[in-house]
MARKE-429875 format. One record per residue (C-alpha): x, y, z; residue number from 1. Coordinates in nm, 3 decimals. Example, Ala and Ser with C-alpha at 12.3 -4.5 7.8 and 13.67 -1.06 7.14 Angstrom:
! MARKE-429875
[node [1.230,-0.450,0.780],1],
[node [1.367,-0.106,0.714],2],
This chain:
! MARKE-429875
[node [15.322,0.713,3.637],1],
[node [15.338,0.962,3.347],2],
[node [14.963,0.964,3.311],3],
[node [14.914,1.031,3.680],4],
[node [15.174,1.309,3.695],5],
[node [15.035,1.499,3.397],6],
[node [14.679,1.460,3.521],7],
[node [14.772,1.592,3.864],8],
[node [14.955,1.894,3.724],9],
[node [14.656,1.987,3.513],10],
[node [14.406,1.915,3.787],11],
[node [14.588,2.125,4.043],12],
[node [14.541,2.440,3.839],13],
[node [14.210,2.370,3.669],14],
[node [14.013,2.212,3.951],15],
[node [14.108,2.453,4.229],16],
[node [13.873,2.691,4.405],17],
[node [13.749,3.013,4.246],18],
[node [14.051,3.203,4.370],19],
[node [14.287,2.941,4.224],20],
[node [14.129,2.885,3.880],21],
[node [14.359,2.845,3.585],22],
[node [14.103,2.764,3.318],23],
[node [13.855,3.046,3.250],24],
[node [13.584,3.145,3.002],25],
[node [13.721,3.504,2.999],26],
[node [13.382,3.643,3.109],27],
[node [13.484,3.810,3.436],28],
[node [13.446,4.167,3.304],29],
[node [13.107,4.248,3.460],30],
[node [13.213,4.099,3.794],31],
[node [13.536,4.304,3.794],32],
[node [13.334,4.620,3.715],33],
[node [13.092,4.553,4.001],34],
[node [13.377,4.501,4.251],35],
[node [13.549,4.819,4.131],36],
[node [13.227,5.018,4.178],37],
[node [13.180,4.878,4.530],38],
[node [13.536,4.978,4.628],39],
[node [13.481,5.333,4.498],40],
[node [13.137,5.393,4.651],41],
[node [13.126,5.207,4.984],42],
[node [13.177,5.393,5.311],43],
[node [13.271,5.074,5.497],44],
[node [13.639,4.984,5.520],45],
[node [13.557,4.617,5.582],46],
[node [13.355,4.589,5.258],47],
[node [13.629,4.774,5.070],48],
[node [13.888,4.534,5.211],49],
[node [13.717,4.206,5.111],50],
[node [13.628,4.347,4.768],51],
[node [13.993,4.449,4.713],52],
[node [14.111,4.097,4.802],53],
[node [13.871,3.946,4.546],54],
[node [13.968,4.196,4.277],55],
[node [14.341,4.141,4.337],56],
[node [14.288,3.769,4.291],57],
[node [14.092,3.815,3.967],58],
[node [14.370,4.033,3.821],59],
[node [14.633,3.782,3.932],60],
[node [14.460,3.503,3.744],61],
[node [14.437,3.728,3.438],62],
[node [14.815,3.783,3.468],63],
[node [14.766,4.156,3.529],64],
[node [15.022,4.153,3.808],65],
[node [15.054,4.529,3.857],66],
[node [14.680,4.574,3.916],67],
[node [14.679,4.263,4.135],68],
[node [14.960,4.398,4.355],69],
[node [14.785,4.736,4.377],70],
[node [14.458,4.597,4.513],71],
[node [14.633,4.342,4.734],72],
[node [14.829,4.626,4.898],73],
[node [14.505,4.821,4.949],74],
[node [14.336,4.521,5.112],75],
[node [14.634,4.443,5.338],76],
[node [14.628,4.801,5.472],77],
[node [14.263,4.763,5.579],78],
[node [14.275,4.402,5.707],79],
[node [14.453,4.462,6.044],80],
[node [14.155,4.670,6.165],81],
[node [13.911,4.377,6.133],82],
[node [13.974,4.029,6.286],83],
[node [13.782,3.844,6.013],84],
[node [13.971,4.023,5.735],85],
[node [14.303,3.939,5.906],86],
[node [14.217,3.569,5.881],87],
[node [14.102,3.603,5.518],88],
[node [14.424,3.790,5.431],89],
[node [14.633,3.483,5.520],90],
[node [14.455,3.283,5.250],91],
[node [14.470,3.546,4.975],92],
[node [14.836,3.632,5.040],93],
[node [14.932,3.263,5.022],94],
[node [14.807,3.232,4.660],95],
[node [15.139,3.361,4.523],96],
[node [15.323,3.058,4.668],97],
[node [15.153,2.830,4.411],98],
[node [15.319,2.996,4.112],99],
[node [15.655,2.961,4.292],100],
[node [15.601,2.590,4.349],101],
[node [15.644,2.631,4.725],102],
[node [15.372,2.384,4.819],103],
[node [15.504,2.311,5.171],104],
[node [15.467,2.672,5.284],105],
[node [15.143,2.700,5.089],106],
[node [15.001,2.409,5.290],107],
[node [15.115,2.572,5.618],108],
[node [14.940,2.899,5.529],109],
[node [14.621,2.715,5.431],110],
[node [14.617,2.536,5.770],111],
[node [14.677,2.867,5.950],112],
[node [14.395,3.042,5.760],113],
[node [14.155,2.754,5.835],114],
[node [14.248,2.765,6.205],115],
[node [14.186,3.141,6.229],116],
[node [13.850,3.116,6.048],117],
[node [13.715,2.844,6.281],118],
[node [13.595,3.104,6.531],119],
[node [13.346,3.250,6.279],120],
[node [13.016,3.060,6.254],121],
[node [12.870,3.211,5.936],122],
[node [12.782,3.054,5.601],123],
[node [13.046,3.263,5.420],124],
[node [13.318,3.142,5.656],125],
[node [13.208,2.779,5.614],126],
[node [13.227,2.805,5.232],127],
[node [13.566,2.979,5.241],128],
[node [13.706,2.713,5.476],129],
[node [13.576,2.440,5.243],130],
[node [13.770,2.601,4.956],131],
[node [14.083,2.630,5.169],132],
[node [14.065,2.263,5.274],133],
[node [14.007,2.159,4.912],134],
[node [14.333,2.327,4.810],135],
[node [14.505,2.161,5.106],136],
[node [14.377,1.826,4.978],137],
[node [14.528,1.899,4.636],138],
[node [14.867,1.966,4.797],139],
[node [14.849,1.629,4.975],140],
[node [14.770,1.458,4.642],141],
[node [15.068,1.626,4.476],142],
[node [15.282,1.498,4.764],143],
[node [15.161,1.141,4.689],144],
[node [14.952,1.135,5.007],145],
[node [14.618,1.069,4.843],146],
[node [14.472,0.902,5.154],147],
[node [14.520,1.221,5.358],148],
[node [14.386,1.428,5.067],149],
[node [14.072,1.215,5.060],150],
[node [14.027,1.246,5.439],151],
[node [14.041,1.625,5.421],152],
[node [13.777,1.634,5.146],153],
[node [13.533,1.381,5.291],154],
[node [13.568,1.447,5.667],155],
[node [13.615,1.825,5.668],156],
[node [13.557,2.013,5.341],157],
[node [13.229,1.851,5.230],158],
[node [13.056,1.884,5.576],159],
[node [13.157,2.253,5.587],160],
[node [13.023,2.316,5.235],161],
[node [12.693,2.155,5.335],162],
[node [12.669,2.385,5.638],163],
[node [12.741,2.679,5.407],164],
[node [12.464,2.566,5.170],165],
[node [12.661,2.641,4.850],166],
[node [12.572,2.374,4.591],167],
[node [12.837,2.489,4.343],168],
[node [13.107,2.438,4.605],169],
[node [12.969,2.091,4.685],170],
[node [12.981,1.997,4.316],171],
[node [13.349,2.101,4.298],172],
[node [13.435,1.897,4.609],173],
[node [13.259,1.582,4.486],174],
[node [13.438,1.616,4.153],175],
[node [13.770,1.644,4.340],176],
[node [13.700,1.316,4.522],177],
[node [13.620,1.157,4.185],178],
[node [13.952,1.278,4.039],179],
[node [14.143,1.108,4.323],180],
[node [13.963,0.783,4.244],181],
[node [14.046,0.831,3.872],182],
[node [14.414,0.869,3.960],183],
[node [14.391,0.542,4.154],184],
[node [14.222,0.369,3.856],185],
[node [13.902,0.318,4.060],186],
[node [13.681,0.446,3.780],187],
[node [13.352,0.297,3.902],188],
[node [13.379,0.481,4.236],189],
[node [13.479,0.798,4.049],190],
[node [13.164,0.764,3.838],191],
[node [12.935,0.765,4.146],192],
[node [13.094,1.084,4.282],193],
[node [13.076,1.254,3.941],194],
[node [12.702,1.174,3.927],195],
[node [12.655,1.357,4.259],196],
[node [12.870,1.648,4.136],197],
[node [12.649,1.681,3.826],198],
[node [12.332,1.678,4.039],199],
[node [12.464,1.958,4.261],200],
[node [12.582,2.181,3.976],201],
[node [12.247,2.147,3.799],202],
[node [12.073,2.276,4.115],203],
[node [12.330,2.545,4.199],204],
[node [12.285,2.924,4.179],205],
[node [12.335,3.017,3.813],206],
[node [12.413,3.382,3.897],207],
[node [12.758,3.290,4.035],208],
[node [13.029,3.443,3.817],209],
[node [13.212,3.107,3.802],210],
[node [12.904,2.885,3.754],211],
[node [12.951,2.813,3.381],212],
[node [13.323,2.736,3.419],213],
[node [13.253,2.494,3.705],214],
[node [12.974,2.325,3.512],215],
[node [13.179,2.282,3.192],216],
[node [13.476,2.156,3.395],217],
[node [13.268,1.884,3.566],218],
[node [13.122,1.756,3.239],219],
[node [13.463,1.751,3.068],220],
[node [13.603,1.529,3.348],221],
[node [13.289,1.315,3.332],222],
[node [13.340,1.255,2.956],223],
[node [13.692,1.120,3.010],224],
[node [13.585,0.884,3.291],225],
[node [13.276,0.753,3.108],226],
[node [13.478,0.688,2.790],227],
[node [13.730,0.491,2.996],228],
[node [13.438,0.281,3.126],229],
[node [13.315,0.244,2.760],230],
[node [12.988,0.417,2.858],231],
[node [13.000,0.621,2.538],232],
[node [12.626,0.701,2.523],233],
[node [12.639,0.868,2.864],234],
[node [12.969,1.034,2.772],235],
[node [12.801,1.194,2.465],236],
[node [12.536,1.357,2.686],237],
[node [12.803,1.516,2.909],238],
[node [13.004,1.620,2.602],239],
[node [12.702,1.800,2.454],240],
[node [12.636,1.986,2.780],241],
[node [12.999,2.100,2.794],242],
[node [12.985,2.209,2.429],243],
[node [12.674,2.425,2.485],244],
[node [12.886,2.631,2.725],245],
[node [13.217,2.627,2.535],246],
[node [13.069,2.728,2.197],247],
[node [12.984,3.074,2.333],248],
[node [13.349,3.126,2.439],249],
[node [13.555,2.966,2.158],250],
[node [13.880,3.145,2.246],251],
[node [13.886,3.066,2.618],252],
[node [14.163,2.838,2.745],253],
[node [13.894,2.595,2.866],254],
[node [13.836,2.501,2.500],255],
[node [14.166,2.309,2.486],256],
[node [14.050,2.087,2.773],257],
[node [13.715,2.034,2.599],258],
[node [13.876,1.925,2.272],259],
[node [14.091,1.676,2.463],260],
[node [13.775,1.509,2.597],261],
[node [13.600,1.530,2.258],262],
[node [13.898,1.372,2.077],263],
[node [13.908,1.088,2.330],264],
[node [13.532,1.027,2.282],265],
[node [13.572,1.006,1.902],266],
[node [13.869,0.770,1.942],267],
[node [13.676,0.537,2.174],268],
[node [13.381,0.530,1.929],269],
[node [13.605,0.452,1.628],270],
[node [13.564,0.796,1.465],271],
[node [13.937,0.840,1.410],272],
[node [13.922,1.129,1.158],273],
[node [13.694,1.330,1.387],274],
[node [13.926,1.246,1.675],275],
[node [14.222,1.395,1.486],276],
[node [14.023,1.710,1.401],277],
[node [13.930,1.762,1.769],278],
[node [14.288,1.716,1.882],279],
[node [14.407,1.967,1.617],280],
[node [14.155,2.226,1.740],281],
[node [14.277,2.171,2.094],282],
[node [14.642,2.213,1.987],283],
[node [14.558,2.548,1.821],284],
[node [14.387,2.669,2.140],285],
[node [14.655,2.546,2.383],286],
[node [14.929,2.695,2.163],287],
[node [14.743,3.030,2.161],288],
[node [14.740,3.028,2.542],289],
[node [15.101,2.899,2.565],290],
[node [14.992,2.589,2.759],291],
[node [15.289,2.362,2.674],292],
[node [15.180,2.069,2.893],293],
[node [14.834,2.053,2.735],294],
[node [14.981,2.095,2.384],295],
[node [15.213,1.795,2.431],296],
[node [14.930,1.592,2.584],297],
[node [14.708,1.663,2.280],298],
[node [14.987,1.575,2.035],299],
[node [15.056,1.243,2.206],300],
[node [14.680,1.175,2.212],301],
[node [14.680,1.210,1.831],302],
[node [14.921,0.916,1.813],303],
[node [14.646,0.668,1.910],304],
[node [14.404,0.738,1.620],305],
[node [14.695,0.767,1.374],306],
[node [14.820,0.425,1.479],307],
[node [14.467,0.283,1.464],308],
[node [14.434,0.414,1.105],309],
[node [14.773,0.261,1.015],310],
[node [14.909,0.606,0.926],311],
[node [15.248,0.506,1.053],312],
[node [15.443,0.779,0.869],313],
[node [15.227,1.051,1.026],314],
[node [15.258,0.883,1.364],315],
[node [15.636,0.869,1.320],316],
[node [15.656,1.243,1.237],317],
[node [15.437,1.327,1.538],318],
[node [15.656,1.127,1.778],319],
[node [15.977,1.275,1.632],320],
[node [15.832,1.623,1.691],321],
[node [15.748,1.536,2.053],322],
[node [16.094,1.389,2.114],323],
[node [16.244,1.718,1.996],324],
[node [16.045,1.916,2.252],325],
[node [16.275,2.025,2.537],326],
[node [15.998,2.072,2.793],327],
[node [15.913,1.702,2.825],328],
[node [15.980,1.495,3.133],329],
[node [16.228,1.207,3.104],330],
[node [15.943,0.964,3.158],331],
[node [15.767,1.118,2.853],332],
[node [16.082,1.077,2.642],333],
[node [16.096,0.712,2.744],334],
[node [15.738,0.649,2.626],335],
[node [15.791,0.846,2.302],336],
[node [16.105,0.648,2.208],337],
[node [15.936,0.317,2.291],338],
[node [15.637,0.391,2.066],339],
[node [15.868,0.525,1.792],340],
[node [16.065,0.198,1.795],341],
[node [15.738,0.009,1.738],342],
[node [15.642,0.243,1.452],343],
[node [15.979,0.195,1.277],344],
[node [15.938,-0.179,1.321],345],
[node [15.597,-0.155,1.157],346],
[node [15.751,0.044,0.870],347],
[node [16.020,-0.223,0.822],348],
[node [16.301,0.015,0.922],349],
[node [16.485,-0.219,1.160],350],
[node [16.786,0.012,1.185],351],
[node [16.590,0.302,1.335],352],
[node [16.373,0.061,1.532],353],
[node [16.689,-0.071,1.700],354],
[node [16.822,0.286,1.744],355],
[node [16.513,0.409,1.934],356],
[node [16.476,0.084,2.124],357],
[node [16.834,0.139,2.248],358],
[node [16.743,0.498,2.346],359],
[node [16.438,0.367,2.527],360],
[node [16.655,0.116,2.715],361],
[node [16.907,0.387,2.811],362],
[node [16.635,0.624,2.937],363],
[node [16.461,0.340,3.119],364],
[node [16.790,0.244,3.286],365],
[node [16.843,0.605,3.398],366],
[node [16.492,0.611,3.542],367],
[node [16.567,0.288,3.729],368],
[node [16.871,0.442,3.898],369],
[node [16.732,0.365,4.243],370],
[node [16.718,-0.004,4.149],371],
[node [17.083,0.013,4.033],372],
[node [17.180,0.175,4.359],373],
[node [17.010,-0.112,4.541],374],
[node [17.214,-0.368,4.344],375],
[node [17.537,-0.180,4.420],376],
[node [17.450,-0.175,4.789],377],
[node [17.389,-0.552,4.780],378],
[node [17.732,-0.614,4.619],379],
[node [17.896,-0.392,4.877],380],
[node [17.728,-0.588,5.159],381],
[node [17.850,-0.916,5.008],382],
[node [18.205,-0.784,4.989],383],
[node [18.192,-0.665,5.350],384],
[node [18.074,-1.011,5.455],385],
[node [18.389,-1.174,5.312],386],
[node [18.609,-0.917,5.483],387],
[node [18.432,-0.973,5.811],388],
[node [18.491,-1.348,5.790],389],
[node [18.866,-1.283,5.762],390],
[node [18.852,-1.059,6.065],391],
[node [18.669,-1.329,6.263],392],
[node [18.952,-1.578,6.205],393],
[node [19.202,-1.322,6.332],394],
[node [18.988,-1.250,6.636],395],
[node [18.972,-1.619,6.729],396],
[node [19.349,-1.618,6.777],397],
[node [19.328,-1.314,6.998],398],
[node [19.043,-1.442,7.211],399],
[node [19.272,-1.631,7.449],400],
[node [19.480,-1.323,7.514],401],
[node [19.163,-1.124,7.581],402],
[node [19.051,-1.379,7.839],403],
[node [19.365,-1.318,8.040],404],
[node [19.320,-0.943,8.016],405],
[node [18.959,-0.980,8.137],406],
[node [19.074,-1.125,8.465],407],
[node [19.280,-0.816,8.531],408],
[node [18.977,-0.601,8.464],409],
[node [18.768,-0.742,8.749],410],
[node [18.902,-0.480,8.986],411],
[node [18.808,-0.212,8.737],412],
[node [18.453,-0.346,8.711],413],
[node [18.415,-0.350,9.087],414],
[node [18.518,0.014,9.102],415],
[node [18.276,0.097,8.823],416],
[node [17.993,-0.075,9.011],417],
[node [18.061,0.137,9.319],418],
[node [18.048,0.452,9.107],419],
[node [17.715,0.342,8.961],420],
[node [17.572,0.290,9.311],421],
[node [17.678,0.642,9.406],422],
[node [17.520,0.781,9.090],423],
[node [17.198,0.595,9.166],424],
[node [17.184,0.746,9.516],425],
[node [17.245,1.088,9.363],426],
[node [16.957,1.039,9.120],427],
[node [16.725,0.937,9.406],428],
[node [16.827,1.248,9.601],429],
[node [16.761,1.471,9.300],430],
[node [16.423,1.307,9.245],431],
[node [16.317,1.368,9.607],432],
[node [16.439,1.726,9.583],433],
[node [16.250,1.778,9.257],434],
[node [15.932,1.644,9.417],435],
[node [15.967,1.892,9.703],436],
[node [16.030,2.175,9.458],437],
[node [15.708,2.082,9.275],438],
[node [15.514,2.104,9.603],439],
[node [15.663,2.448,9.670],440],
[node [15.581,2.557,9.312],441],
[node [15.223,2.431,9.351],442],
[node [15.182,2.631,9.672],443],
[node [15.324,2.942,9.504],444],
[node [15.086,2.889,9.213],445],
[node [14.793,2.866,9.454],446],
[node [14.903,3.187,9.626],447],
[node [14.938,3.356,9.289],448],
[node [14.587,3.246,9.189],449],
[node [14.447,3.384,9.514],450],
[node [14.625,3.715,9.455],451],
[node [14.487,3.732,9.102],452],
[node [14.135,3.663,9.232],453],
[node [14.177,3.934,9.494],454],
[node [14.293,4.184,9.230],455],
[node [14.001,4.083,9.009],456],
[node [13.753,4.144,9.294],457],
[node [13.914,4.481,9.365],458],
[node [13.889,4.571,8.996],459],
[node [13.519,4.483,8.998],460],
[node [13.469,4.704,9.304],461],
[node [13.649,4.992,9.127],462],
[node [13.432,4.946,8.819],463],
[node [13.112,4.943,9.027],464],
[node [13.223,5.257,9.213],465],
[node [13.296,5.424,8.882],466],
[node [12.949,5.327,8.759],467],
[node [12.793,5.468,9.075],468],
[node [12.984,5.795,9.020],469],
[node [12.858,5.795,8.663],470],
[node [12.501,5.746,8.784],471],
[node [12.542,6.032,9.035],472],
[node [12.667,6.257,8.754],473],
[node [12.365,6.150,8.547],474],
[node [12.131,6.237,8.835],475],
[node [12.296,6.581,8.869],476],
[node [12.259,6.637,8.495],477],
[node [11.889,6.540,8.508],478],
[node [11.834,6.771,8.807],479],
[node [12.011,7.052,8.621],480],
[node [11.796,6.990,8.310],481],
[node [11.478,6.991,8.522],482],
[node [11.578,7.310,8.708],483],
[node [11.719,7.508,8.416],484],
[node [11.475,7.383,8.152],485],
[node [11.133,7.272,8.274],486],
[node [11.161,7.462,8.605],487],
[node [11.225,7.801,8.444],488],
[node [10.950,7.746,8.184],489],
[node [10.696,7.644,8.453],490],
[node [10.788,7.952,8.664],491],
[node [10.730,8.175,8.364],492],
[node [10.401,7.995,8.296],493],
[node [10.290,8.057,8.658],494],
[node [10.364,8.432,8.633],495],
[node [10.161,8.457,8.311],496],
[node [9.867,8.269,8.465],497],
[node [9.869,8.501,8.772],498],
[node [9.878,8.802,8.543],499],
[node [9.580,8.674,8.343],500],
[node [9.383,8.573,8.654],501],
[node [9.419,8.919,8.819],502],
[node [9.315,9.105,8.507],503],
[node [8.946,9.194,8.483],504],
[node [8.953,9.181,8.108],505],
[node [8.974,8.862,7.893],506],
[node [9.326,8.749,7.811],507],
[node [9.450,8.870,7.471],508],
[node [9.504,8.598,7.206],509],
[node [9.878,8.665,7.190],510],
[node [9.906,8.590,7.561],511],
[node [9.711,8.264,7.523],512],
[node [9.941,8.166,7.237],513],
[node [10.252,8.238,7.453],514],
[node [10.111,8.026,7.735],515],
[node [10.037,7.744,7.489],516],
[node [10.395,7.763,7.350],517],
[node [10.539,7.745,7.700],518],
[node [10.330,7.435,7.772],519],
[node [10.440,7.267,7.447],520],
[node [10.807,7.346,7.514],521],
[node [10.777,7.207,7.866],522],
[node [10.624,6.883,7.737],523],
[node [10.897,6.848,7.467],524],
[node [11.172,6.911,7.722],525],
[node [11.018,6.655,7.959],526],
[node [11.001,6.394,7.679],527],
[node [11.365,6.458,7.587],528],
[node [11.475,6.404,7.948],529],
[node [11.264,6.086,7.965],530],
[node [11.419,5.959,7.636],531],
[node [11.768,6.020,7.773],532],
[node [11.684,5.812,8.080],533],
[node [11.547,5.505,7.896],534],
[node [11.441,5.536,7.527],535],
[node [11.082,5.425,7.473],536],
[node [11.177,5.242,7.152],537],
[node [11.430,5.033,7.348],538],
[node [11.160,4.902,7.580],539],
[node [10.895,4.851,7.309],540],
[node [11.081,4.759,6.989],541],
[node [11.421,4.639,7.105],542],
[node [11.787,4.738,7.082],543],
[node [11.820,4.752,6.701],544],
[node [11.532,5.003,6.658],545],
[node [11.651,5.208,6.956],546],
[node [12.001,5.243,6.809],547],
[node [11.854,5.335,6.470],548],
[node [11.635,5.603,6.634],549],
[node [11.935,5.736,6.826],550],
[node [12.137,5.779,6.506],551],
[node [11.840,5.945,6.334],552],
[node [11.777,6.179,6.627],553],
[node [12.140,6.296,6.650],554],
[node [12.177,6.345,6.272],555],
[node [12.181,6.707,6.147],556],
[node [12.203,6.880,5.811],557],
[node [12.580,6.910,5.859],558],
[node [12.650,6.565,6.003],559],
[node [12.520,6.241,5.846],560],
[node [12.504,5.927,6.058],561],
[node [12.487,5.583,5.885],562],
[node [12.363,5.287,6.088],563],
[node [12.427,4.919,5.993],564],
[node [12.318,4.611,6.189],565],
[node [12.360,4.235,6.149],566],
[node [12.173,3.954,6.329],567],
[node [12.096,4.150,6.650],568],
[node [11.867,3.925,6.860],569],
[node [11.574,4.044,7.073],570],
[node [11.655,3.805,7.361],571],
[node [11.943,4.014,7.504],572],
[node [11.875,4.094,7.874],573],
[node [11.726,4.442,7.917],574],
[node [12.005,4.570,8.146],575],
[node [12.266,4.470,7.887],576],
[node [12.063,4.636,7.608],577],
[node [12.063,4.959,7.807],578],
[node [12.440,4.926,7.865],579],
[node [12.503,4.877,7.489],580],
[node [12.275,5.172,7.410],581],
[node [12.471,5.395,7.652],582],
[node [12.803,5.288,7.498],583],
[node [12.689,5.380,7.146],584],
[node [12.534,5.703,7.276],585],
[node [12.862,5.799,7.446],586],
[node [13.064,5.723,7.128],587],
[node [12.830,5.936,6.916],588],
[node [12.835,6.224,7.165],589],
[node [13.217,6.220,7.170],590],
[node [13.231,6.224,6.789],591],
[node [12.976,6.508,6.764],592],
[node [13.152,6.718,7.029],593],
[node [13.518,6.672,6.945],594],
[node [13.583,6.534,6.594],595],
[node [13.445,6.813,6.367],596],
[node [13.326,6.534,6.135],597],
[node [13.066,6.534,5.856],598],
[node [13.000,6.158,5.847],599],
[node [12.972,5.887,6.115],600],
[node [12.934,5.511,6.048],601],
[node [12.781,5.294,6.325],602],
[node [12.806,4.914,6.271],603],
[node [12.657,4.675,6.531],604],
[node [12.645,4.296,6.495],605],
[node [12.592,3.988,6.711],606],
[node [12.755,3.643,6.687],607],
[node [12.592,3.415,6.946],608],
[node [12.715,3.548,7.284],609],
[node [12.948,3.814,7.140],610],
[node [12.835,4.167,7.046],611],
[node [13.051,4.387,6.819],612],
[node [13.038,4.768,6.793],613],
[node [13.231,4.974,6.537],614],
[node [13.197,5.355,6.524],615],
[node [13.401,5.537,6.260],616],
[node [13.405,5.912,6.181],617],
[node [13.585,6.116,5.915],618],
[node [13.681,6.404,6.142],619],
[node [14.002,6.496,6.325],620],
[node [14.138,6.232,6.558],621],
[node [14.341,6.244,6.879],622],
[node [14.668,6.107,7.015],623],
[node [14.578,5.770,7.168],624],
[node [14.904,5.765,7.368],625],
[node [14.769,6.054,7.579],626],
[node [14.433,5.891,7.651],627],
[node [14.514,5.838,8.021],628],
[node [14.573,6.213,8.063],629],
[node [14.218,6.313,7.956],630],
[node [14.025,6.489,8.237],631],
[node [13.675,6.428,8.098],632],
[node [13.450,6.149,8.226],633],
[node [13.327,6.036,7.879],634],
[node [13.603,5.791,7.789],635],
[node [13.640,5.677,8.150],636],
[node [13.268,5.590,8.173],637],
[node [13.297,5.417,7.835],638],
[node [13.590,5.202,7.953],639],
[node [13.404,5.114,8.275],640],
[node [13.095,4.999,8.087],641],
[node [13.306,4.786,7.851],642],
[node [13.494,4.627,8.142],643],
[node [13.166,4.557,8.324],644],
[node [13.064,4.338,8.025],645],
[node [13.406,4.165,8.015],646],
[node [13.472,4.338,7.683],647],
[node [13.766,4.471,7.485],648],
[node [13.805,4.814,7.324],649],
[node [14.047,4.894,7.039],650],
[node [14.100,5.255,6.922],651],
[node [14.260,5.355,6.591],652],
[node [14.320,5.731,6.571],653],
[node [14.578,6.005,6.531],654],
[node [14.563,6.384,6.523],655],
[node [14.564,6.390,6.139],656],
[node [14.334,6.094,6.065],657],
[node [13.983,5.979,6.145],658],
[node [13.889,5.778,6.455],659],
[node [13.768,5.416,6.470],660],
[node [13.638,5.250,6.789],661],
[node [13.617,4.866,6.776],662],
[node [13.443,4.714,7.082],663],
[node [13.375,4.346,7.156],664],
[node [13.133,4.266,7.441],665],
[node [13.035,3.939,7.611],666],
[node [12.657,3.930,7.649],667],
């Protein structure tokens, strides 16, 4: 039991996902710098949010709590604007529950985060969910529900990691399955899973910032399991691979774990002096990092080679030192006193041998308190049985009197039967009434559904009428552009041609140049009107290129427009592409006309049948509570187009801040 408990405590912190690592090589500096630079330079709030979550977690693991809280606060301010970040925030905010030991609530938050992330079908979301489920499995193991922990790993986490295609994650998950088998003393099965974990980590992406830690961790666990199976030749290979990583980071807290495995290897191969040296190195490292559990584990591990070398005095001093440690569990104290009694017996000191054997017995009795309680309960039951037998003899004498009383109760029972019949009739009446009420409720529900359908049809009619009005306004605008622009230029061109044709002399060059300029301007104006009707790039190259051209066309020296796209397909129906193009065009026109901005970010992405639009500017905003009072047609046409595609529109703005439009469309 002691062995399992200590192993689980260590495994929970060392074998967790990247965001839950406890052991580290202390080489996160470049990764922290890159995240900091991204946060400072990016113009996208969503990228700044996810980078802040990662940076907060890195600082938390480095015990830089103030910096961790600072970046976590920054990320939590951004997350509510983006649905994916809101789901991710649940996971990152739950990490603090581990240090508090609140594993029940931690498990609830992990389940909630996994549930919210299920709607996202991307590789990143699959990998993150695999990590979340792995931590959930660890909680189940800590709660002695290893079967459920194994189910979560094998049935859910590993398939998700395979869909995500992250080999490093798969290696971690296979190692976690192996650790559960090690806890259950099924070492042969653990060995097969560790082989797969080693294969995955050897093929994984070496540029991952946690790759070396994961690799060293897997080989350290493999050494312990192979030594237990007396496969020392294979264990030496894994030990050497772990050492090639650890030697470059001698002061990392992962070194203490390595020296534990190395000391065990030397012990199993009979190299007792080398085993003691390895354990001493591990004790120095674990003491430096204030890892009390690992320090005590290493000290107790030293006892085995000392005993094997018959250095009983040194073994005695080591056990006395461990017994004096106040941080040990009672079960540890029991094992220490038991071994110390054997050592004193070997030294011929029967007095102290008896003393520590008595202590061992006392501690063992205290640990078996549940068994004592069971014995007490059995004695109490036996006593109650004797008392009950006395009561039975008294009741026998009273039985005759009770028989006479029973006769007088017949009338009472008859009355009770009549009452029961009445109650039964009442129940039948209530059941019939309830059935009728259900029929009435069903009819009301049907009427309600019909009313809803009628309102829905009316709403669709209103939307179509609004679209027709919008098209009429568009026709009027085109007519106005043709009359005021091309019409006036063509009239001027006609006058100049008449003037040249009536003149007997050749037309002067300046006049020919003016006529040519008028023709060029007319052609340009005609092309602009044609582009506004249906962009040529939309028909030839697709929606993504058309949106990019639109942003480029509207960009000026004073206003920069940044366009981002993600997985936009070319198989979207043409009428819907035009609708999406008009929505983005309307949003850009509103920003250019009213926001006084200098920068606009346009982000468009597609996830199967859902299309997402985000337009963010850095100009002045508006009061969204007054949106229904606006007299212009821009926002009204925008809302109509969104409703026509069964979409949703979310606006974040105020008169002192920038404006963000988030739109989700069903295509």
